[in-house]
Structure formats: structure tokens, C-alpha cells
C-alpha positions in Angstrom: -48.4 -68.4 -1.4 -49.7 -67.7 2.1 -53.4 -66.9 2.3 -54.7 -65.7 5.7 -57.8 -64.2 7.2 -55.7 -62.0 9.5 -54.7 -58.4 8.3 -51.0 -59.1 9.1 -48.6 -62.1 9.2 -46.8 -62.7 12.4 -43.0 -62.4 11.9 -43.4 -61.1 8.3 -43.6 -57.4 7.2 -45.9 -56.3 4.5 -43.7 -54.2 2.1 -46.3 -53.5 -0.6 -50.0 -53.5 -1.0 -51.0 -54.6 -4.5 -54.8 -54.3 -4.3 -58.0 -56.2 -3.8 -58.3 -59.6 -5.3 -61.3 -61.9 -5.4 -62.5 -65.3 -6.7 -65.8 -66.9 -6.9 -67.5 -70.2 -7.6 -71.1 -70.8 -8.5 -72.2 -74.4 -8.4 -75.6 -75.9 -9.1 -77.1 -78.6 -6.9 -78.8 -81.6 -8.5 -82.2 -82.9 -7.8 -80.9 -86.2 -6.4 -78.6 -84.4 -3.9 -81.4 -82.1 -2.9 -83.7 -85.1 -2.2 -81.1 -86.9 -0.1 -80.2 -83.7 1.7 -83.8 -83.2 2.7 -84.0 -86.8 3.9 -80.8 -86.3 5.9 -82.2 -83.1 7.3 -85.5 -84.7 8.2 -84.0 -87.7 10.0 -81.0 -85.9 11.4 -77.4 -86.0 10.7 -75.2 -84.1 8.3 -75.6 -83.7 4.5 -72.3 -85.1 3.1 -73.3 -84.1 -0.4 -73.8 -80.5 0.4 -70.7 -80.4 2.6 -68.6 -81.7 -0.3 -70.0 -79.2 -2.7 -69.4 -76.4 -0.3 -65.8 -77.4 0.3 -65.3 -77.7 -3.5 -66.7 -74.2 -4.1 -64.5 -72.7 -1.3 -61.4 -74.3 -2.8 -62.3 -73.0 -6.3 -62.9 -69.4 -5.0 -59.7 -69.3 -3.0 -57.7 -70.8 -5.9 -59.0 -68.2 -8.3 -58.2 -65.4 -5.8 -54.7 -66.8 -5.3 -54.1 -66.8 -9.1 -55.2 -63.2 -9.5 -52.9 -62.2 -6.6 -50.0 -64.0 -8.4 -50.7 -62.1 -11.6 -50.3 -58.9 -9.6 -46.9 -60.1 -8.3 -48.1 -60.9 -4.8 -46.6 -63.5 -2.6 -49.4 -63.5 0.0 -53.1 -62.5 0.4 -54.2 -61.1 3.8 -57.5 -60.2 5.3 -59.3 -62.9 3.4 -63.1 -63.2 3.8 -65.3 -66.0 2.6 -68.9 -65.3 1.8 -71.6 -67.9 1.0 -74.9 -67.3 -0.7 -77.7 -69.4 -2.1 -79.0 -68.1 -5.4 -81.6 -69.0 -8.0 -85.0 -70.4 -7.6 -85.3 -72.2 -4.2 -81.6 -71.8 -3.7 -80.7 -74.1 -6.5 -77.2 -72.5 -6.9 -74.5 -72.0 -4.3 -72.1 -69.1 -4.6 -68.9 -68.7 -2.7 -66.8 -65.5 -2.9 -63.3 -65.2 -1.5 -61.9 -61.6 -1.2 -58.6 -60.4 0.2 -55.7 -58.0 -0.3 -52.8 -59.0 -2.4 -49.5 -58.1 -0.8 -45.7 -58.5 -0.9 -44.2 -59.7 2.4 -40.5 -60.1 3.4 
């Protein structure tokens, strides 16, 4: 199944709009990762632990959205948007939402 952030697919015609689909993932961050992320942020560089968690949550949200589109009979999702939000006390949770339009394309 093709998933794209664009509203159309070049060379393909949308024949049917099946509706809005979304997926989300909420992942907690651990104390150890928080500690090392702060150290990395203080001395410079990138926080590999947070980047890995962010990638994992994006993949989970998109996968859930894709499954919902398949249940509607779609063969593509267009206009996908990814939103990221820190939740909980001191941002101890990370939420990622993927939203798009399930469609049938030729």
C-alpha cells in the first residue's frame, strides 16, 4: 500500500475516497534514557535513544493507519500528516499521530 504526504499520486488516478484514517503511538521514556539524553544535550551531539524511540513511534502510528485503511478496502493513503507531541509530567510520554485519507487508485 502506498502512503504519501501528497494529496495526489503522480500517474495514478484516485477513483474513490474512503475516508479519514489515523493511527497513533504513545511511548514512555525511561529515566536512564532521559539522563543520557540530557548529558548528550549538554555536551552536544544527537540523542540516539530519543531518535530511535521517535522512529519506532512513527512506524507504529503509520502501520496502524495503514491497517485501518486496508480494512476500509483502500489501496493507498494520501495527504498523510505526522504530528508529534510530548505528554505527561515533564514530557515523560511521546505521542505520534499519523492521519491521512484512505483512497482507491487505479
